[in-house]
C-alpha positions, -999 to 999 in steps of 0.1 A, spaced: 0 0 0 14 34 -9 15 63 15 -12 81 -4 -35 51 0 -28 49 37 -37 86 41 -69 82 20 -83 47 22 -111 56 -2 -86 64 -30 -81 40 -59 -50 19 -53 -20 29 -74 0 2 -93 32 -9 -76 65 -17 -93 88 -45 -84 109 -20 -64 79 -13 -42 74 -49 -31 92 -61 0 122 -84 -5 117 -121 3 84 -125 -16 78 -157 -34 65 -154 -70 53 -176 -98 54 -168 -135 24 -173 -158 21 -168 -195 -14 -162 -208 -25 -186 -236 -50 -183 -264 -77 -202 -245 -76 -176 -216 -84 -147 -239 -115 -132 -255 -117 -127 -293 -98 -94 -290 -68 -112 -274 -74 -97 -239 -74 -120 -209 -109 -129 -199 -115 -116 -164 -124 -149 -146 -92 -165 -159 -72 -142 -135 -89 -159 -105 -80 -193 -119 -44 -181 -122 -45 -167 -87 -57 -201 -73 -30 -219 -92 -4 -196 -77 -18 -201 -42 -16 -239 -46 20 -237 -58 29 -212 -30 17 -237 -4 37 -266 -19 68 -248 -31 73 -220 -5 53 -229 26 63 -265 24 28 -278 30 11 -300 5 -20 -282 -6 -36 -314 -19 -29 -332 13 -47 -305 32 -79 -308 11 -76 -345 5 -66 -367 34 -67 -339 60 -102 -329 48 -96 -292 56 -111 -268 32 -93 -236 21 -123 -219 5 -126 -183 -4 -150 -161 16 -141 -130 -4 -122 -124 -36 -116 -92 -56 -91 -76 -79 -81 -42 -89 -70 -39 -126 -44 -14 -136 -36 -24 -172 -48 -51 -196 -31 -84 -201 -30 -99 -236 -25 -132 -251 12 -141 -248 19 -117 -219 40 -130 -191 32 -120 -155 50 -126 -122 26 -131 -94 40 -122 -59 22 -134 -28 19 -114 4 1 -122 37 -22 -93 45 -37 -107 77 -40 -139 98 -70 -144 120 -82 -174 140 -103 -191 112 -93 -170 81 -64 -153 65 -60 -127 38 -36 -129 9 -28 -101 -16 -14 -112 -49 5 -87 -71 6 -96 -108 34 -76 -124 39 -73 -162 72 -59 -172 80 -48 -136 47 -29 -131 16 -41 -115 -11 -51 -140 -36 -62 -113 -38 -69 -76 -59 -97 -62 -73 -99 -27 -83 -133 -13 -98 -141 21 -96 -178 28 -116 -195 56 -104 -229 68 -133 -254 71 -140 -289 81 -149 -307 49 -169 -333 68 -191 -309 87 -189 -279 63 -182 -254 90 -154 -229 98 -126 -242 120 -95 -227 134 -65 -224 110 -45 -256 116 -13 -248 136 11 -259 108 -6 -236 83 -9 -207 108 28 -210 117 39 -212 80 17 -181 71 32 -161 101 68 -171 92 63 -161 56 46 -128 66 76 -120 88 102 -128 62 85 -109 35 79 -76 54 
């Protein structure tokens, strides 16, 4: 968040550059393909959320060291989104490459918030905000964030600030 955004929370966010992001952030590169675009060659909006979810899955496995699929499968812990949103700064086109950086915005008792910064050519093309609620997949109710996940989120947040 820029200083102007902190002083005026109602202001539209400004795009960040790679220099604005804290060191230590994990990122994943994605190239947009033909099937992700509309007839004009512009990435179809819902595809960004699919990319964000793929990035979060990879972040869990590659950076947090927790098998995302183990959590949902054998552990039967859901990582469902209670809220998602994005701010778009510039269009992405077929063939564009983005680097998506993950930040932990907040950690609660049953939910956590991630912010994903998708940079194209070193400038933020869009920013995603994801609030995840941990749930029991047997009872379909919110549960406390499992300790290993909470600890990994906190450690990542500390290293990346």
